[in-house]
TORNUBA-308213 format. One line per 8 residues: number of its first residue (from 1); for each residue x, y, z of C-alpha. Coordinates in nm, 3 decimals, always signed. Each point is the difference from the previous one (the first is absolute). Example, Ala and Ser with C-alpha at 12.3 -4.5 7.8 and 13.67 -1.06 7.14 Angstrom:
<nodes>
1 = +1.230 -0.450 +0.780 | +0.137 +0.344 -0.066
</nodes>
This chain:
<nodes>
1 = +10.559 +10.923 +19.479 | +0.091 +0.326 -0.172 | +0.000 +0.337 +0.173 | -0.117 +0.317 -0.171 | +0.064 +0.353 +0.121 | -0.226 +0.275 -0.135 | +0.098 +0.366 +0.041 | -0.272 +0.205 +0.163
9 = +0.017 +0.319 -0.211 | -0.306 +0.017 -0.220 | -0.202 -0.310 -0.086 | +0.195 -0.124 -0.300 | +0.256 -0.212 +0.181 | -0.246 -0.213 +0.195 | -0.234 -0.033 -0.299 | +0.287 -0.127 -0.213
17 = +0.107 -0.237 +0.278 | -0.354 -0.140 +0.026 | -0.003 -0.080 -0.371 | +0.337 -0.172 +0.026 | -0.111 -0.186 +0.313 | -0.301 -0.143 -0.185 | +0.224 -0.124 -0.279 | +0.245 -0.151 +0.248
25 = -0.291 -0.198 +0.141 | -0.078 -0.124 -0.352 | +0.359 -0.123 -0.014 | -0.047 -0.184 +0.329 | +0.202 +0.251 +0.203 | -0.141 +0.127 +0.330 | +0.087 +0.362 +0.075 | -0.067 +0.266 +0.260
33 = -0.001 +0.378 -0.047 | +0.158 +0.213 +0.273 | -0.067 +0.373 -0.012 | -0.104 +0.305 +0.197 | -0.293 +0.026 -0.242 | -0.338 -0.105 +0.128 | -0.106 -0.326 -0.153 | +0.343 -0.161 +0.015
41 = +0.014 -0.357 +0.125 | +0.239 +0.115 +0.271 | -0.025 +0.368 +0.094 | +0.330 +0.131 +0.131 | +0.087 +0.321 +0.183 | +0.007 +0.335 -0.177 | +0.347 +0.155 -0.001 | -0.103 +0.345 -0.119
49 = +0.108 +0.317 +0.180 | -0.104 +0.364 -0.024 | +0.194 +0.206 -0.249 | +0.107 +0.235 +0.279 | +0.160 -0.289 +0.186 | +0.173 -0.158 -0.297 | +0.375 -0.025 +0.052 | +0.246 +0.086 -0.275
57 = +0.322 -0.138 -0.144 | +0.149 -0.307 +0.163 | -0.276 -0.004 +0.259 | -0.247 -0.081 -0.277 | +0.195 -0.176 -0.276 | +0.291 -0.171 +0.177 | +0.251 +0.189 -0.209 | -0.200 -0.025 -0.321
65 = -0.015 -0.380 +0.006 | -0.373 -0.016 +0.086 | -0.307 +0.211 -0.071 | -0.178 -0.011 +0.336 | +0.165 -0.101 +0.327 | -0.066 +0.290 +0.240 | +0.158 -0.011 +0.341 | -0.234 -0.071 +0.289
73 = -0.300 -0.113 -0.207 | -0.189 -0.247 +0.216 | -0.243 -0.080 -0.281 | +0.288 -0.106 -0.223 | +0.131 -0.234 +0.269 | -0.343 -0.155 +0.064 | -0.054 -0.033 -0.375 | +0.327 -0.184 -0.065
81 = -0.044 -0.210 +0.314 | -0.341 -0.115 -0.130 | +0.153 -0.094 -0.335 | +0.282 -0.189 +0.173 | -0.250 -0.182 +0.222 | -0.206 -0.099 -0.303 | +0.307 -0.123 -0.188 | +0.119 -0.202 +0.299
89 = -0.344 -0.158 +0.043 | -0.070 -0.074 -0.366 | +0.343 -0.066 -0.153 | -0.099 +0.142 -0.342 | +0.156 -0.136 -0.317 | +0.017 +0.354 -0.138 | -0.122 +0.353 +0.069 | -0.139 +0.242 -0.257
97 = +0.059 +0.364 +0.096 | -0.227 +0.263 -0.164 | +0.188 +0.223 +0.087 | +0.256 +0.090 +0.268 | +0.376 -0.005 -0.008 | +0.010 -0.043 +0.376 | -0.247 -0.289 +0.016 | +0.175 -0.177 -0.286
105 = +0.341 +0.028 +0.165 | -0.142 -0.100 +0.339 | -0.168 -0.313 -0.136 | +0.308 -0.093 -0.203 | +0.211 +0.028 +0.316 | -0.224 -0.268 +0.148 | +0.107 -0.236 -0.277 | -0.314 +0.022 -0.215
113 = +0.011 +0.035 -0.382 | -0.151 +0.335 -0.101 | -0.187 +0.108 -0.310 | -0.074 +0.369 -0.039 | -0.177 +0.243 -0.231 | +0.177 +0.238 -0.234 | -0.202 +0.320 +0.021 | +0.012 +0.259 -0.278
121 = +0.202 +0.316 +0.056 | +0.366 +0.083 +0.047 | +0.131 -0.253 +0.250 | +0.376 +0.007 -0.044 | +0.060 +0.091 +0.367 | +0.196 -0.228 +0.232 | -0.299 -0.134 +0.199 | -0.191 -0.108 -0.309
129 = +0.313 -0.156 -0.145 | +0.046 -0.192 +0.325 | -0.355 -0.133 -0.028 | +0.043 -0.104 -0.363 | +0.339 -0.160 +0.065 | -0.131 -0.207 +0.291 | -0.316 -0.118 -0.176 | -0.012 -0.344 -0.159
137 = -0.266 +0.129 -0.239 | -0.122 +0.346 -0.103 | -0.354 +0.036 -0.132 | -0.067 +0.289 -0.237 | -0.373 +0.071 -0.039 | +0.038 +0.136 -0.350 | -0.002 -0.171 -0.342 | +0.289 -0.194 -0.146
145 = +0.069 +0.259 -0.271 | +0.080 +0.282 +0.243 | +0.370 +0.086 -0.009 | +0.174 -0.105 +0.317 | +0.091 +0.311 +0.203 | +0.372 +0.062 +0.037 | -0.018 -0.044 +0.377 | -0.119 -0.360 -0.051
153 = +0.261 -0.090 -0.263 | +0.234 -0.163 +0.250 | -0.288 -0.223 +0.116 | -0.142 -0.078 -0.344 | +0.020 -0.378 +0.032 | -0.231 +0.008 +0.304 | -0.255 +0.250 -0.134 | -0.330 -0.148 -0.117
161 = -0.231 +0.235 -0.190 | -0.342 -0.156 +0.063 | -0.232 +0.272 -0.132 | -0.236 +0.234 +0.183 | -0.175 -0.159 +0.299 | -0.364 +0.097 +0.054 | -0.283 -0.129 +0.218 | -0.252 +0.075 -0.277
169 = -0.122 -0.222 -0.282 | -0.123 +0.107 -0.347 | -0.372 +0.076 -0.029 | -0.121 -0.172 -0.314 | -0.243 +0.197 -0.216 | +0.041 +0.335 +0.176 | -0.091 +0.307 -0.210 | +0.182 +0.329 +0.050
177 = -0.175 +0.334 +0.047 | +0.227 +0.246 -0.185 | -0.125 +0.289 +0.216 | +0.064 -0.167 +0.335 | +0.326 +0.082 +0.179 | +0.102 -0.203 +0.307 | +0.257 +0.161 +0.227 | +0.171 -0.254 +0.226
185 = +0.227 +0.103 +0.288 | +0.203 -0.255 +0.192 | +0.029 -0.012 +0.378 | +0.357 +0.127 -0.019 | -0.127 +0.357 -0.037 | -0.022 +0.242 -0.292 | +0.089 +0.361 -0.074 | -0.335 +0.093 -0.149
193 = -0.310 +0.105 +0.191 | -0.374 +0.048 -0.060 | +0.051 +0.361 -0.108 | +0.232 -0.114 -0.280 | -0.264 -0.233 -0.137 | -0.274 +0.260 +0.033 | +0.195 +0.217 -0.243 | +0.062 -0.295 -0.233
201 = -0.370 -0.089 -0.009 | -0.089 +0.357 -0.091 | +0.253 -0.015 -0.286 | -0.142 -0.331 -0.128 | -0.372 +0.040 -0.064 | -0.160 -0.315 -0.125 | +0.218 -0.229 +0.213 | -0.119 -0.177 +0.312
209 = +0.258 -0.049 +0.277 | +0.007 -0.274 +0.266 | +0.253 +0.025 +0.282 | +0.137 -0.310 +0.172 | +0.172 +0.151 +0.299 | -0.060 +0.028 +0.372 | -0.357 -0.098 +0.088 | -0.080 -0.057 -0.367
217 = +0.258 -0.276 -0.037 | -0.150 -0.337 -0.095 | +0.126 -0.348 +0.081 | -0.023 -0.118 -0.360 | +0.036 +0.266 -0.271 | -0.009 -0.251 -0.287 | -0.333 +0.114 -0.149 | +0.083 +0.370 +0.027
225 = +0.342 -0.043 -0.159 | -0.138 -0.229 -0.270 | -0.276 +0.241 -0.108 | +0.173 +0.338 +0.040 | +0.094 +0.192 -0.312 | +0.321 +0.113 +0.173 | +0.153 -0.086 +0.338 | +0.218 +0.255 +0.180
233 = +0.231 -0.137 +0.266 | +0.344 +0.034 +0.153 | +0.305 -0.196 -0.116 | +0.011 -0.281 +0.255 | +0.064 -0.358 -0.106 | -0.335 -0.134 +0.116 | -0.203 +0.278 -0.159 | +0.176 -0.059 -0.332
241 = -0.055 -0.374 +0.027 | -0.373 +0.057 +0.071 | -0.027 +0.223 -0.307 | +0.181 -0.263 -0.208 | -0.238 -0.277 +0.108 | -0.305 +0.210 -0.086 | +0.158 +0.143 -0.316 | -0.100 +0.354 +0.090
249 = +0.116 +0.308 -0.192 | +0.203 +0.185 +0.261 | +0.160 +0.323 +0.114 | +0.272 -0.041 +0.262 | +0.081 +0.273 +0.252 | +0.308 -0.140 +0.178 | +0.020 +0.099 +0.364 | +0.311 +0.088 +0.203
257 = +0.125 -0.321 +0.154 | +0.334 -0.113 +0.141 | +0.261 -0.079 -0.265 | -0.217 +0.182 -0.260 | -0.179 -0.332 -0.046 | -0.319 +0.119 -0.167 | +0.168 +0.256 -0.224 | +0.236 -0.253 -0.155
265 = -0.275 -0.261 -0.014 | -0.226 +0.240 -0.191 | +0.278 +0.090 -0.242 | +0.035 -0.368 -0.085 | -0.374 -0.016 -0.072 | +0.009 +0.315 -0.212 | +0.300 -0.125 -0.196 | -0.191 -0.318 -0.082
273 = -0.299 +0.198 -0.125 | -0.234 -0.151 +0.258 | -0.130 +0.316 +0.169 | +0.014 +0.377 +0.001 | +0.226 +0.130 +0.278 | +0.008 +0.342 +0.164 | +0.277 +0.040 +0.256 | -0.176 +0.298 +0.163
281 = -0.370 +0.069 +0.035 | -0.113 +0.152 -0.332 | -0.182 +0.332 -0.018 | -0.379 -0.036 -0.036 | +0.009 +0.118 -0.362 | +0.232 -0.286 -0.092 | -0.235 -0.275 +0.114 | -0.235 -0.025 -0.299
289 = +0.298 -0.064 -0.227 | +0.156 -0.249 +0.243 | -0.323 -0.199 +0.024 | -0.032 -0.011 -0.377 | +0.363 -0.113 -0.039 | -0.041 -0.277 +0.257 | -0.322 -0.128 -0.156 | +0.157 -0.006 -0.346
297 = +0.326 -0.167 +0.107 | -0.118 -0.356 -0.064 | +0.245 -0.143 +0.252 | +0.067 -0.374 -0.008 | +0.000 -0.071 +0.373 | +0.055 -0.371 -0.062 | +0.363 +0.103 -0.031 | +0.008 +0.056 +0.377
305 = -0.016 -0.380 +0.039 | -0.239 -0.009 +0.295 | -0.150 -0.338 -0.089 | +0.168 -0.259 +0.223 | +0.236 +0.256 +0.158 | -0.080 -0.093 +0.361 | +0.052 -0.367 -0.082 | +0.336 +0.076 -0.158
313 = +0.100 +0.191 +0.313 | -0.112 -0.290 +0.219 | +0.204 -0.241 -0.209 | +0.310 +0.215 +0.049 | -0.052 +0.003 +0.377 | -0.067 -0.373 +0.009 | +0.317 -0.049 -0.201 | +0.198 +0.197 +0.257
321 = -0.160 -0.211 +0.274 | +0.070 -0.335 -0.161 | +0.308 +0.063 -0.208 | +0.223 +0.236 +0.196 | +0.355 -0.034 -0.128 | +0.210 -0.220 +0.226 | +0.262 -0.099 -0.255 | +0.333 -0.107 +0.143
329 = +0.268 +0.233 -0.136 | +0.373 -0.065 -0.017 | +0.273 +0.252 -0.075 | +0.296 -0.177 -0.160 | +0.351 +0.142 -0.010 | +0.350 -0.116 -0.094 | +0.308 +0.101 +0.200 | +0.340 -0.084 +0.137
337 = +0.187 +0.149 +0.295 | +0.095 +0.310 -0.200 | -0.369 +0.096 -0.010 | -0.087 -0.091 +0.360 | -0.035 +0.363 +0.107 | -0.240 +0.089 -0.280 | -0.188 -0.327 +0.047 | -0.065 +0.077 +0.368
345 = -0.164 +0.326 -0.105 | -0.219 -0.184 -0.249 | -0.111 -0.261 +0.253 | -0.063 +0.240 +0.288 | -0.182 +0.256 -0.214 | -0.218 -0.244 -0.191 | -0.377 +0.043 +0.038 | -0.166 -0.216 +0.264
353 = -0.191 -0.305 -0.116 | +0.278 -0.131 -0.223 | +0.256 -0.275 +0.041 | +0.356 +0.050 -0.118 | +0.229 -0.248 -0.171 | +0.369 +0.057 -0.067 | +0.189 -0.219 -0.240 | +0.365 +0.014 +0.104
361 = +0.230 +0.024 -0.300 | +0.268 -0.073 +0.261 | +0.052 +0.053 +0.376 | -0.333 -0.152 +0.108 | +0.105 -0.021 +0.367 | +0.096 +0.368 +0.005 | -0.335 +0.099 -0.152 | -0.200 -0.212 +0.246
369 = +0.151 +0.203 +0.281 | -0.044 +0.329 -0.183 | -0.368 -0.050 -0.089 | -0.158 -0.237 +0.255 | -0.348 +0.104 -0.121 | +0.074 -0.137 -0.348 | -0.005 -0.365 -0.099 | +0.352 -0.046 -0.143
377 = +0.071 -0.285 -0.240 | +0.342 -0.080 -0.139 | +0.023 +0.035 -0.375 | +0.277 +0.039 -0.253 | +0.165 +0.304 -0.153 | -0.220 -0.009 -0.307 | -0.270 +0.268 -0.008 | -0.236 -0.203 -0.218
385 = +0.028 -0.313 +0.210 | -0.037 +0.202 +0.319 | -0.325 +0.166 -0.116 | -0.140 -0.337 -0.105 | +0.088 -0.142 +0.342 | -0.158 +0.299 +0.174 | -0.327 -0.045 -0.189 | -0.015 -0.373 +0.073
393 = +0.079 +0.057 +0.366 | -0.271 +0.264 +0.032 | -0.259 -0.227 -0.159 | +0.104 -0.294 +0.221 | -0.058 +0.231 +0.299 | -0.353 +0.078 -0.118 | +0.051 +0.331 -0.179 | -0.271 +0.091 -0.251
401 = +0.158 +0.327 -0.113 | +0.373 +0.027 -0.075 | +0.172 +0.340 +0.016 | +0.360 +0.006 -0.120 | +0.197 +0.290 +0.145 | +0.369 +0.070 -0.056 | +0.203 -0.013 +0.322 | +0.088 +0.368 -0.039
409 = -0.370 +0.103 -0.010 | -0.243 +0.087 +0.276 | -0.373 -0.009 -0.059 | -0.228 +0.298 +0.035 | -0.298 -0.060 +0.226 | -0.221 -0.010 -0.310 | +0.209 -0.246 -0.205 | -0.164 -0.318 +0.126
417 = -0.356 +0.136 -0.021 | +0.047 +0.123 -0.355 | +0.153 -0.329 -0.110 | -0.282 -0.197 +0.166 | -0.265 +0.215 -0.166 | +0.175 -0.017 -0.336 | +0.011 -0.380 +0.019 | -0.367 -0.009 +0.100
425 = -0.076 +0.192 -0.319 | +0.250 -0.192 -0.217 | +0.051 -0.334 +0.179 | +0.188 -0.174 -0.282 | +0.248 +0.283 -0.057 | +0.340 +0.108 +0.125 | -0.005 +0.351 +0.145 | +0.282 +0.243 +0.072
433 = +0.018 +0.331 +0.185 | +0.224 +0.306 -0.024 | +0.331 +0.031 +0.188 | +0.152 +0.313 +0.150 | +0.379 +0.016 +0.033 | +0.104 +0.163 +0.327 | +0.309 +0.210 +0.065 | +0.293 -0.117 +0.215
441 = -0.107 -0.026 +0.363 | -0.366 +0.053 -0.085 | -0.271 -0.238 +0.121 | -0.372 +0.062 -0.046 | -0.321 -0.168 -0.111 | -0.192 +0.314 -0.106 | +0.034 +0.284 -0.254 | +0.081 -0.218 -0.301
449 = +0.202 +0.136 -0.290 | +0.007 -0.301 -0.233 | +0.274 -0.080 -0.246 | -0.105 +0.169 -0.325 | +0.091 -0.294 -0.220 | -0.297 -0.205 +0.120 | -0.378 +0.065 -0.013 | -0.157 +0.173 +0.299
457 = -0.382 -0.012 -0.026 | -0.222 +0.193 +0.240 | -0.067 -0.182 +0.331 | -0.251 -0.278 -0.050 | +0.032 +0.001 -0.377 | +0.119 -0.297 -0.203 | +0.184 +0.053 -0.327 | +0.041 -0.296 -0.232
465 = +0.363 -0.035 -0.103 | +0.069 +0.073 -0.363 | +0.376 -0.057 +0.033 | +0.092 -0.304 +0.209 | +0.367 +0.101 -0.021 | -0.075 +0.260 +0.270 | -0.061 -0.277 +0.255 | +0.248 -0.004 +0.283
473 = +0.034 -0.234 +0.294 | +0.029 +0.265 +0.272 | -0.372 -0.020 +0.080 | -0.268 -0.223 -0.152 | -0.278 -0.233 +0.111 | -0.231 -0.278 -0.110 | -0.239 -0.259 +0.139 | +0.136 -0.342 +0.095
481 = -0.204 -0.163 -0.276 | +0.160 +0.230 -0.255 | +0.348 -0.097 +0.116 | -0.089 -0.368 -0.022 | -0.130 +0.052 -0.354 | +0.317 +0.189 -0.092 | +0.219 -0.271 +0.149 | -0.190 -0.267 -0.194
489 = +0.019 +0.196 -0.327 | +0.359 +0.121 +0.000 | +0.159 -0.086 +0.333 | -0.010 +0.339 +0.166 | +0.324 +0.198 -0.015 | +0.254 -0.165 -0.229 | +0.292 -0.133 +0.206 | +0.215 +0.003 -0.312
497 = +0.072 +0.364 +0.086 | +0.298 -0.015 +0.235 | +0.112 +0.290 +0.215 | -0.125 +0.347 -0.082 | -0.255 +0.125 -0.251 | -0.244 -0.106 -0.267 | -0.215 -0.251 +0.188 | -0.278 +0.249 +0.074
505 = -0.023 +0.125 -0.360 | -0.008 -0.363 -0.113 | -0.278 -0.070 +0.250 | -0.203 +0.289 -0.143 | +0.054 -0.126 -0.355 | -0.133 -0.339 +0.111 | -0.304 +0.166 +0.157 | -0.081 +0.165 -0.331
513 = +0.070 -0.315 -0.201 | -0.233 -0.207 +0.217 | -0.283 +0.251 +0.015 | +0.042 +0.105 +0.363 | -0.116 +0.361 +0.031 | +0.220 +0.256 +0.176 | -0.147 +0.307 +0.170 | +0.158 +0.307 +0.156
521 = -0.164 +0.078 +0.335 | -0.043 +0.360 +0.111 | +0.067 +0.065 +0.368 | +0.191 -0.325 +0.071 | +0.314 +0.195 +0.084 | +0.328 -0.152 +0.111 | +0.301 +0.201 +0.112 | +0.350 -0.111 -0.098
529 = +0.271 +0.056 +0.258 | +0.320 +0.148 -0.131 | +0.314 -0.204 -0.043 | +0.318 +0.069 -0.198 | -0.025 -0.098 -0.366 | +0.220 +0.022 -0.304 | -0.140 +0.100 -0.336 | +0.051 -0.194 -0.207
537 = +0.047 -0.285 +0.253 | +0.354 -0.102 -0.080 | +0.010 -0.257 +0.277 | -0.271 -0.196 -0.183 | +0.141 +0.031 -0.353 | +0.066 -0.371 -0.053 | -0.342 -0.097 +0.138 | -0.166 +0.256 -0.225
545 = +0.181 -0.126 -0.309 | -0.095 -0.361 +0.078 | -0.361 +0.086 +0.080 | -0.055 +0.227 -0.299 | +0.137 -0.275 -0.227 | -0.239 -0.252 +0.161 | -0.290 +0.246 -0.035 | +0.091 +0.057 -0.367
553 = -0.003 -0.373 -0.063 | -0.360 -0.012 +0.126 | -0.150 +0.323 -0.131 | +0.224 +0.127 -0.279 | +0.087 +0.335 +0.157 | +0.211 +0.131 +0.286 | -0.124 +0.134 +0.334 | +0.183 +0.264 +0.204
561 = +0.085 +0.189 -0.317 | +0.097 +0.319 +0.178 | +0.264 -0.171 +0.206 | +0.135 -0.193 -0.297 | +0.041 +0.325 -0.192 | +0.186 +0.159 +0.292 | +0.232 -0.300 +0.034 | +0.067 +0.018 -0.375
569 = +0.062 +0.375 +0.008 | +0.266 -0.059 +0.264 | +0.170 -0.264 -0.212 | -0.083 -0.298 +0.219 | -0.223 -0.189 -0.244 | -0.082 -0.010 -0.369 | -0.277 -0.149 -0.212 | +0.183 -0.269 -0.205
577 = -0.197 -0.229 -0.229 | -0.322 +0.121 +0.168 | +0.136 -0.099 +0.343 | +0.122 +0.232 +0.275 | +0.352 -0.102 +0.099 | +0.272 +0.132 +0.227 | +0.267 +0.192 -0.188 | +0.194 +0.158 +0.279
585 = +0.012 +0.110 +0.361 | -0.124 +0.353 +0.067
</nodes>
């Protein structure tokens, strides 16, 4: 069973839901529509209130986190109670919400996977972002070529552009009357009135006008839209989809709607050359020219991708119902007692729904007491060997996604989600996110300011690595199968690197050499806790010399070049016979 919620404003939401419901049935999925709209399978209480009684501020929006949660609204309580009762009785596999931030969040809180609709308009506000973040899938009822709006960029991997969804079907053999104008007004209301059209008709002699509004509205406008010389309508999604199905020359008059939905929708149409758009009602004298322009436009409405759109939407919802992500995720870290304080922050701030594994470079008993919520395994003081052990341990414990996080790092709340989505998009790759270095005494998981030496794509974006040398081991992730393939191909991290440095650059070189793609993941932020460092790290000089020599023997060049140059400038080392050697004590 799949639940469907249809918003009650206008008729477009429930019409779209009916089309999707029919296609779900074709896929063998039973579904039920809940809505205040008449004709829903389950009619729930109306939560509307008079404008005069509408509360403001926190009393309406819960501090800007929701759109509509007015204090004291009995209808809202009855409405949500009915939804909860239906969910409890039917145990749905998923719930498609078209549309409501509040219903989506409410259903998700009941442990049900949610799919939602991305409406046109400017929806970068916190409530919409909450809805998109919580959704397992986001259906966009526009064609695949439409540029993804900026406010959906962080959710790009879950957005499915299915095309315009219409209840109409093409009328084969229809002939257009070039002098017939059909004016179609949706149930959401319009800013024009009969007197406006009286003046237009007077300015357009020779044209015949038919009005589909109010009592003149028809259940099936297919024939009228298929034979009209020009159709005039607002800028709603369903009206545009109906025009696309019937291939009608069109003039769009976008109406004022929340989040400037129709205005931005119409601009997209105009930019694609599919219709003439007037953002305000044109003067009567302008109409003859507008009608001629629309008729001559020759728009290719097939580009709106309406054929099969409802089925594609149903497939997305069915996918959310049957394939909700339940991957077991492990965060793997390496530490000894000197990092116990930082490690406790990492473990206790990690996102829920993850297991944590600590490989003890030493002091395993101390770490078990410091981080009882982490599975601590005793390793050896070799970073490469410890990472290999951590990966094997995670896989033995059932992990399907491995996230390696330096002991000094804490994860942002979005790190795990962005890594999971990146690996869903690029399952055979290694992915790595940006790291912010914090000041002494600072601890946070928000307001990232990433290190400038590494890529920092926009949230939700993946950038294929051009330079594998930029890989660092502070924060990266992969699927368990990828690790097993890596281990089979080149053994994972090379344990020939002893002590400090070089093993992560070597690992990246091996990724490139064996055709494993590396991607930088926008939004997967980690935050590095401050600790005293020396630059260059004199305490690791001997390890660095040994490891750079070993690296050179494998790859023919030297890693950590900046540090080597600083050591040389201070007289500690010198390049002799193409080998860095100690020449003194600084």
